[in-house]
C-alpha positions as a Markdown table, in Angstrom:
| # | Residue | x | y | z |
|---|---|---|---|---|
| 1 | Met | 90.2 | 7.4 | 51.9 |
| 2 | Ser | 92.5 | 7.4 | 48.9 |
| 3 | Ala | 93.1 | 4.1 | 47.2 |
| 4 | Glu | 95.5 | 3.5 | 44.3 |
| 5 | Ile | 94.3 | 2.0 | 41.1 |
| 6 | Pro | 96.0 | -1.4 | 40.6 |
| 7 | Thr | 98.6 | -1.6 | 37.9 |
| 8 | Ile | 98.4 | -4.0 | 35.0 |
| 9 | Glu | 101.1 | -6.0 | 36.6 |
| 10 | Asp | 99.2 | -6.2 | 39.9 |
| 11 | Val | 96.1 | -7.5 | 38.1 |
| 12 | Glu | 98.0 | -10.0 | 35.9 |
| 13 | Asn | 99.6 | -11.5 | 39.0 |
| 14 | Ser | 96.4 | -11.5 | 41.1 |
| 15 | Thr | 94.0 | -14.2 | 41.9 |
| 16 | Met | 90.2 | -13.8 | 41.8 |
| 17 | Gly | 90.2 | -13.1 | 45.5 |
| 18 | Gly | 93.0 | -10.6 | 45.0 |
| 19 | Arg | 91.0 | -8.8 | 42.3 |
| 20 | Ile | 87.9 | -8.6 | 44.5 |
| 21 | Gln | 90.1 | -7.1 | 47.3 |
| 22 | Met | 91.8 | -4.7 | 44.9 |
| 23 | Ala | 88.5 | -3.5 | 43.4 |
| 24 | Arg | 86.9 | -3.2 | 46.8 |
| 25 | Ala | 89.8 | -1.1 | 48.1 |
| 26 | Ala | 89.8 | 1.0 | 44.9 |
| 27 | Arg | 86.1 | 1.8 | 45.7 |
| 28 | Gly | 87.0 | 2.8 | 49.3 |
| 29 | Leu | 84.8 | 0.1 | 50.7 |
| 30 | Ser | 85.6 | -1.9 | 53.8 |
| 31 | Ser | 85.2 | -5.7 | 53.7 |
| 32 | Lys | 82.3 | -5.3 | 56.2 |
| 33 | Gln | 80.6 | -2.8 | 53.9 |
| 34 | Leu | 80.9 | -5.0 | 50.8 |
| 35 | Ala | 79.8 | -8.1 | 52.7 |
| 36 | Leu | 76.7 | -6.3 | 54.0 |
| 37 | Arg | 75.8 | -5.1 | 50.4 |
| 38 | Ile | 76.1 | -8.6 | 49.0 |
| 39 | Gly | 74.4 | -10.3 | 51.9 |
| 40 | Val | 77.2 | -12.5 | 53.3 |
| 41 | Leu | 79.2 | -12.6 | 56.5 |
| 42 | Pro | 82.4 | -10.6 | 56.5 |
| 43 | Lys | 84.2 | -13.8 | 57.3 |
| 44 | Thr | 82.8 | -15.3 | 54.0 |
| 45 | Leu | 84.1 | -12.3 | 52.0 |
| 46 | Gly | 87.4 | -12.6 | 53.8 |
| 47 | Asn | 87.7 | -16.2 | 52.7 |
| 48 | Trp | 87.0 | -15.3 | 49.1 |
| 49 | Glu | 89.5 | -12.5 | 49.2 |
| 50 | Arg | 92.2 | -14.9 | 50.6 |
| 51 | Asp | 91.2 | -17.5 | 48.0 |
| 52 | Arg | 90.2 | -20.0 | 50.7 |
| 53 | Ser | 86.9 | -20.4 | 48.9 |
| 54 | Glu | 85.2 | -18.9 | 45.9 |
| 55 | Pro | 81.8 | -17.3 | 45.6 |
| 56 | Arg | 79.0 | -18.8 | 43.5 |
| 57 | Ile | 78.5 | -17.2 | 40.1 |
| 58 | Asn | 75.4 | -15.3 | 41.3 |
| 59 | Arg | 77.4 | -13.7 | 44.1 |
| 60 | Leu | 80.2 | -13.0 | 41.6 |
| 61 | Gln | 77.8 | -11.1 | 39.4 |
| 62 | Glu | 76.6 | -9.1 | 42.5 |
| 63 | Ile | 80.2 | -8.3 | 43.4 |
| 64 | Ala | 81.0 | -7.2 | 39.9 |
| 65 | Asn | 77.9 | -4.9 | 39.8 |
| 66 | Ile | 78.6 | -3.3 | 43.2 |
| 67 | Leu | 82.3 | -2.8 | 42.4 |
| 68 | Asn | 81.6 | -1.7 | 38.8 |
| 69 | Val | 83.9 | -4.2 | 37.2 |
| 70 | Ser | 83.2 | -6.8 | 34.6 |
| 71 | Leu | 82.5 | -10.4 | 35.6 |
| 72 | Val | 85.2 | -11.4 | 33.0 |
| 73 | Trp | 87.7 | -9.2 | 34.9 |
| 74 | Leu | 86.8 | -10.8 | 38.2 |
| 75 | Leu | 87.1 | -14.3 | 36.8 |
| 76 | Gly | 90.2 | -13.9 | 34.7 |
| 77 | Gly | 91.8 | -10.5 | 35.2 |
| 78 | Asp | 91.3 | -9.3 | 31.7 |
| 79 | Val | 93.7 | -6.4 | 32.0 |
| 80 | Glu | 93.0 | -4.7 | 28.7 |
| 81 | Asn | 90.3 | -2.5 | 30.1 |
| 82 | Ser | 90.7 | -3.0 | 33.8 |
| 83 | Glu | 92.6 | 0.2 | 34.7 |
| 84 | Met | 90.4 | 2.3 | 32.5 |
| 85 | Glu | 87.3 | 0.6 | 33.9 |
| 86 | Leu | 88.3 | 1.0 | 37.6 |
| 87 | Asp | 89.4 | 4.6 | 37.1 |
| 88 | Ala | 86.3 | 5.7 | 35.2 |
| 89 | Lys | 83.9 | 4.3 | 37.8 |
| 90 | Phe | 85.8 | 5.2 | 41.0 |
| 91 | Asp | 84.4 | 8.7 | 41.5 |
| 92 | Glu | 80.8 | 7.7 | 40.8 |
| 93 | Thr | 81.0 | 4.6 | 43.0 |
| 94 | Ala | 82.7 | 6.4 | 45.9 |
| 95 | Ser | 80.0 | 9.1 | 45.8 |
| 96 | Leu | 77.2 | 6.5 | 45.8 |
| 97 | Ala | 78.9 | 4.6 | 48.6 |
| 98 | Ile | 78.9 | 7.7 | 50.7 |
| 99 | Lys | 75.2 | 8.4 | 49.9 |
| 100 | Leu | 74.3 | 4.8 | 50.7 |
| 101 | Asp | 76.1 | 5.0 | 54.1 |
| 102 | Met | 74.2 | 8.2 | 54.8 |
| 103 | Leu | 70.9 | 6.6 | 53.9 |
| 104 | Met | 71.6 | 3.6 | 56.1 |
| 105 | Asp | 72.4 | 5.9 | 59.0 |
| 106 | Met | 69.2 | 7.8 | 58.4 |
| 107 | Gln | 67.2 | 4.6 | 58.3 |
| 108 | Gln | 68.7 | 3.5 | 61.6 |
| 109 | Arg | 67.8 | 6.8 | 63.2 |
| 110 | Met | 64.3 | 6.7 | 61.8 |
| 111 | Ala | 63.8 | 3.1 | 63.0 |
| 112 | Thr | 64.8 | 4.3 | 66.5 |
| 113 | Leu | 62.5 | 7.2 | 66.4 |
| 114 | Leu | 59.6 | 5.0 | 65.2 |
| 115 | Cys | 60.2 | 2.6 | 68.1 |
| 116 | Asp | 60.2 | 5.6 | 70.5 |
| 117 | Val | 56.9 | 6.9 | 69.1 |
| 118 | Gln | 55.3 | 3.5 | 69.2 |
| 119 | Gly | 56.3 | 3.1 | 72.9 |
| 120 | Glu | 54.8 | 6.5 | 73.7 |
| 121 | Val | 51.6 | 5.7 | 71.9 |
| 122 | Ala | 51.3 | 2.4 | 73.7 |
| 123 | Arg | 52.0 | 4.1 | 77.1 |
| 124 | Leu | 49.3 | 6.8 | 76.4 |
| 125 | Gln | 46.8 | 4.2 | 75.2 |
| 126 | Ser | 47.4 | 2.2 | 78.4 |
| 127 | Glu | 46.8 | 5.4 | 80.5 |
| 128 | Ile | 43.6 | 6.1 | 78.6 |
| 129 | Asp | 42.4 | 2.5 | 79.1 |
| 130 | Asp | 43.2 | 2.7 | 82.8 |
| 131 | Gly | 41.4 | 6.0 | 83.1 |
| 132 | Ser | 44.5 | 7.6 | 84.7 |
| 133 | Leu | 44.9 | 10.2 | 81.9 |
| 134 | Asn | 41.9 | 12.2 | 83.1 |
| 135 | Ser | 42.9 | 12.1 | 86.8 |
């Protein structure tokens, strides 16, 4: 997924929600992925991106950290370093996002496997307790 880095004009004319959306897109993250990472519902993030509501400052800091942008930029669109900041962090963040997605997938598969093993152990224990294993 290739996302264009926003221009200075884009950032100057954007709202806080627009800046969140631009930085998220520049990182190649879906709104669902970002919402999951900051611990909110996708609908909540959508409301922030459409400027229907605003996140609390602690959430803004989380968003800034995840998107590798400054809190000042999110709040006011400080454009002096925004393009350089987005461009410099894009490759690193995209790589980490891919690794995180892989880890989340591995965690899901491991959880499924653990549940399967736990079920088998419980079944075997039940057979041992019933004495049907020796028959």
